[in-house]
N, C-alpha and C positions, 0 to 999 in steps of 0.2 A: 492157305498154304497148299502147295502142290507136293507131290511125291518128291522126296529128296534124292537127287541123283548120286550114284556112286562116283567117287572121284576118278577112278581109273577104269578103262575098258576091261571087259572080260575076254579071256581066251576060250578056246574050245573046251578046255578042261574045267571051266567055271571059275578059275582063279583070275585075279586081276593081272593085267599086263602093265608095262611101264608107260603106256600111252594114256593120256587123259581121255576120259569118256566124251569130253567136249572142250574145245579150245577156250570156251567162255569160263572154265573153271580154273584157269591159270592163276587167278587171284589167291587161291588157297596156297599154292606153292610159293608165290611171291611175297608172302607175309601179310596178306590182307584179311586173314581169318582169325577169329577167336575160336578155339577148339574146346568143346565140352565133352564130358563122358557121355557115351551112348549107353543107355540101360536097356535091358531085355524086359520090356513090359508092353503096355498098351498106351499109345499116345492119346492124351486127353487135353482139351483146350477149354478154359473157362473164360467166357467173354460176356460181360454185362449180365452176370448171374445165370447165364445159360451154359450148359455143359455140352461140349461137342467131342466126338470120338473120331479118330482117323480110321476110315475104312477104305482100304485099297488106295491110300494116299489122298483121299478127299475127306474134308471135315463134314460130319453129319451130326445133326441134333440128337441128343440123347434124351429120351422121354421115359421117365420112371426107371432109369438104369438100363434101358434097352437102346441099342443103336437102331438106326433105320433098318427095316427088314426084320425086326423082332429078335435079333441076336442079343442075348443077355451078356452083359459085361461083368464077369465075376469079380468081386472085390471092390467094385466102384462105390457102392453105397457105404461099405465099411470104411473105405479110404476117405471119402468125403465126410463121413461122420467123425472120423478121427481128426481130420484137418479142421473141421468146424468146431471141434471141442476146444481148440486153442484159439485160432483166428480163422475166419472164413478165408478160403483161398482167394488170392488176388487174381485179377485177370492175367492170363498168360498161358503158356503151354507147360504141360507136366507129363511125366511118365507114371502110369499106374503100375506099381510093382508090389510083389508080396506073395504069400502062400496061395492065393486064388488065381495067380497069373503065370502062365507059361511054365508051370512046374517049379516056380520060385528058384531060378538058378542062382540068385544072389543070396539065398538063405535069410531073407528078411523075416523078422519076428511077426509082422502084421502087414496087412495091405496098407499102402500109403501112396500119396502123390508126391513125387519128387520133381521140383521145378527144373526144367531143362536148362535154365540159365544159372543154376546154383553151383554146378561143378565144373568151373573153368580150369582146364589143364594147361592151356597155352594161350597167351595174349597175342593181339595183333603185333606184327613185327617179327614173329617167329616164322622162319622160312623152313619149308619142308621139301623133301624129295622122296622118291619111291623107297629107297633103302632105309632112310630114317623112319618113315612111317611103318615099314615092315618091322623094324627093330622095336619101335615103341609098342606096336600092337602085340608083338611076341611076348613082351614083358608086362603089359598092362592087363590087370585082372578085370577087364570089362569087355562088353560086347564090341565096342569100337569108339570112334570119334565122330562128332558132328561139327562141321565147320560153318560158322556164321559170318556173313559179311557185316551184319549189324546184329549184335547179341540181343535176342529177344524179339526181333522183328520177323514174324513168320512169313511176311511177304517179300523180304529181301532174299537175294541169292544165298543158297546153302548147298552143302555137299556132305557126303558121309563116306566113311571107310570102316569096314568091320574086320575082326580077327579072321573070320572064316573066308574073307576075300583073299587072304594070303595062305589059307590052308591051316591056320592055327586053331586047335580045338578050344572049346569054351572051358575056362577054368571053373571048377565047381566050388561052392561054399564060400564065395567072396562077398564082401559088403562094400 
């Protein structure tokens, strides 16, 4: 998986403009995307019983709850322990969220892994435009949206858009 591009270009003020950041992302506006909630956490990938963490957009092996370079990933051991207490996490991509992560902006009661594919908000066939996305993100109590050309396929084209891209502050205490 590569770093996910922002859907629209940024202006000098850091906010998005009405121009796509790449013409190749037109599939999002044309109804070719499944849109999921973007959560404010740490991206984690489980692949064949190995745990990988996204560091600067590149997946790196996690060894003993440490990412490459020795940076500890707070909450990962607890989240994996919690997930394993019920069912071992299936291969896939997750967001590590909770009290140990990024100040817990979603006010979760414990560290947990949330599957990226679990929270679909819009199915394929939904057409978007700049104004519609701005309105959705103004009201959506989440960090943003991730657009998947193939839900769950980390190698397929993806795009993202965040509340802050439009200048909307993060809502506190949401779940």
